[in-house]
C-alpha positions as CSV (number, residue, x, y, z in Angstrom):
1,M,-2.2,49.3,-41.6
2,T,-5.6,49.4,-43.6
3,V,-8.8,49.0,-41.6
4,T,-11.9,48.0,-43.6
5,A,-15.3,48.1,-42.2
6,A,-17.4,45.2,-41.5
7,T,-20.0,44.3,-44.0
8,P,-23.5,44.5,-42.0
9,Q,-25.3,41.2,-41.8
10,S,-28.7,41.5,-43.4
11,T,-31.4,40.8,-40.6
12,T,-34.1,40.4,-43.0
13,P,-34.9,36.8,-43.2
14,Q,-34.3,35.4,-46.8
15,P,-37.4,33.8,-48.4
16,T,-35.8,30.4,-48.5
17,E,-35.3,30.7,-44.6
18,K,-38.9,30.8,-44.0
19,T,-40.2,28.2,-46.2
20,G,-37.0,25.7,-45.6
21,A,-36.2,25.9,-49.4
22,R,-33.0,26.0,-51.0
23,T,-33.8,28.4,-54.1
24,A,-35.7,31.5,-54.4
25,E,-38.1,29.4,-57.3
26,A,-38.9,26.6,-54.6
27,A,-39.5,29.3,-51.9
28,E,-42.0,31.1,-54.1
29,V,-44.0,27.9,-55.2
30,I,-43.9,27.0,-51.3
31,T,-45.0,30.5,-50.4
32,G,-48.2,30.3,-52.9
33,A,-49.1,27.0,-51.7
34,R,-49.0,27.6,-48.2
35,E,-51.6,30.4,-49.0
36,R,-53.5,28.0,-50.6
37,I,-53.6,25.8,-47.4
38,D,-54.4,28.7,-45.4
39,A,-57.3,29.6,-47.5
40,L,-58.5,26.0,-47.2
41,D,-58.0,25.7,-43.6
42,D,-60.0,28.6,-43.6
43,R,-62.9,27.3,-45.5
44,I,-62.5,23.8,-43.4
45,I,-62.8,25.9,-40.1
46,G,-66.4,27.3,-41.5
47,L,-67.6,24.2,-42.8
48,V,-66.9,22.7,-39.2
49,Q,-68.9,25.5,-37.6
50,E,-71.7,25.0,-40.0
51,R,-71.8,21.4,-39.4
52,M,-71.7,22.3,-35.5
53,A,-75.1,24.3,-36.2
54,V,-76.7,21.8,-37.8
55,S,-75.9,19.3,-35.3
56,A,-77.2,21.5,-32.6
57,V,-80.4,21.5,-34.4
58,I,-80.8,17.9,-34.9
59,Q,-80.0,17.2,-31.0
60,K,-82.4,20.0,-29.9
61,E,-85.0,18.3,-32.0
62,R,-84.1,14.7,-30.9
63,I,-84.3,15.9,-27.1
64,A,-87.6,17.8,-27.8
65,S,-89.3,14.8,-29.3
66,G,-88.4,12.5,-26.3
67,G,-85.1,11.0,-27.9
68,R,-81.4,10.9,-26.7
69,R,-79.1,13.6,-27.5
70,V,-76.8,11.4,-29.2
71,N,-77.5,8.7,-31.9
72,L,-75.0,6.1,-31.7
73,S,-75.9,4.0,-34.8
74,R,-75.8,7.5,-36.9
75,E,-72.2,8.0,-35.3
76,M,-70.9,4.6,-36.6
77,E,-72.1,5.5,-39.9
78,V,-70.1,8.8,-39.9
79,L,-67.2,6.9,-38.5
80,A,-67.5,4.2,-41.4
81,H,-67.8,7.0,-43.9
82,Y,-64.5,8.9,-42.8
83,R,-62.8,5.6,-42.6
84,D,-63.6,4.2,-45.9
85,A,-62.7,7.7,-47.7
86,L,-59.5,8.5,-45.6
87,G,-58.2,5.3,-44.0
88,K,-57.5,4.8,-40.0
89,P,-56.7,8.7,-39.7
90,G,-60.3,9.4,-40.9
91,T,-61.7,7.6,-38.0
92,T,-59.4,9.8,-35.8
93,L,-60.9,12.9,-37.8
94,A,-64.4,11.8,-37.7
95,M,-64.1,11.5,-33.9
96,T,-62.9,14.8,-33.4
97,L,-65.8,16.1,-35.5
98,L,-68.3,14.3,-33.6
99,E,-66.7,15.4,-30.3
100,L,-67.1,19.1,-31.3
101,C,-70.5,18.5,-32.7
102,R,-72.0,16.7,-29.6
103,G,-69.3,16.8,-27.0
104,K,-67.9,14.0,-24.9
105,I,-70.7,11.3,-24.0
């Protein structure tokens, strides 16, 4: 009776498993593109934080001058701008940005 040793299964994930790709070449492209998306997301987050800071300055000056914290006509302009550029999902994105920058009304 001949006994052969079992071949150990690799526990290291293959590049295609992490990306969902079926080839190493596609996995490489996807990995590179995801790195670019991560970098873009970091830039977007930084820009949102910058927008929040600028909005805080505007709100502070508006309130100090006796005005309201929120200017609804300006918010409508922002919503229209995002909707025109990105369609209906742009409105949702703009609403999220406005909420981040001024809080809920």
